[in-house]
C-alpha positions in Angstrom: -176.0 55.7 31.5 -174.7 52.2 31.4 -171.2 50.8 30.8 -169.8 54.4 30.7 -167.5 54.9 27.7 -164.9 57.1 29.4 -162.4 56.7 26.5 -162.7 55.1 23.1 -159.8 53.9 21.0 -159.3 56.2 18.0 -161.4 59.0 19.5 -159.2 61.7 20.9 -161.7 63.5 23.1 -162.5 62.0 26.5 -166.1 61.4 27.4 -167.8 64.2 29.3 -171.3 65.0 30.3 -173.5 68.0 30.0 -174.9 69.4 33.3 -178.1 67.3 33.2 -179.7 64.8 35.6 -177.9 61.5 35.3 -177.3 58.2 36.9 -174.8 55.4 36.1 -174.9 51.7 36.4 -171.6 50.0 35.8 -170.1 46.5 36.2 -167.5 45.9 38.8 -165.9 43.5 36.4 -166.1 45.6 33.2 -163.3 44.4 31.0 -163.2 47.6 28.9 -163.7 50.5 31.4 -162.3 50.0 34.9 -164.8 50.6 37.7 -162.3 52.8 39.5 -162.3 55.3 36.6 -166.1 55.4 36.6 -166.2 55.9 40.4 -163.8 58.9 40.0 -165.9 60.3 37.0 -169.1 60.1 39.0 -167.5 61.4 42.2 -166.2 64.6 40.5 -169.7 65.3 39.0 -171.7 64.1 42.0 -173.6 61.6 39.8 -175.5 58.7 41.3 -173.6 55.5 40.7 -174.6 51.9 41.2 -171.9 49.2 40.7 -173.2 45.7 40.0 -171.4 42.3 39.9 -171.3 42.1 36.1 -169.1 42.7 33.1 -169.2 45.3 30.3 -172.4 44.1 28.7 -174.3 44.0 32.0 -176.3 40.9 30.7 -177.2 39.8 34.2 -178.9 43.1 35.0 -181.0 44.0 32.0 -184.3 43.9 33.7 -183.1 45.6 37.0 -181.6 48.4 34.8 -184.8 48.8 32.9 -186.7 49.1 36.2 -184.2 51.6 37.5 -184.4 53.6 34.3 -188.2 53.8 34.6 -187.9 55.1 38.2 -185.2 57.6 37.1 -187.6 58.9 34.3 -190.4 59.0 36.8 -188.5 61.6 38.8 -189.1 64.1 36.0 
């Protein structure tokens, strides 16, 4: 998952995740979802998390994320 949407304006239920394999890439400087909230979310669920020096759109990490996604899928 990228740029994890932990809460959305106008949507009453908080984001949650089914018990499936997952990994998260999130920007340290995400202007919509604070990195600290994502760290806590991933910590509670023991989800792999990679924080990168980028904002919400993760435009500086498109190719690295694609490569990581391929490696993640390769595990299955």
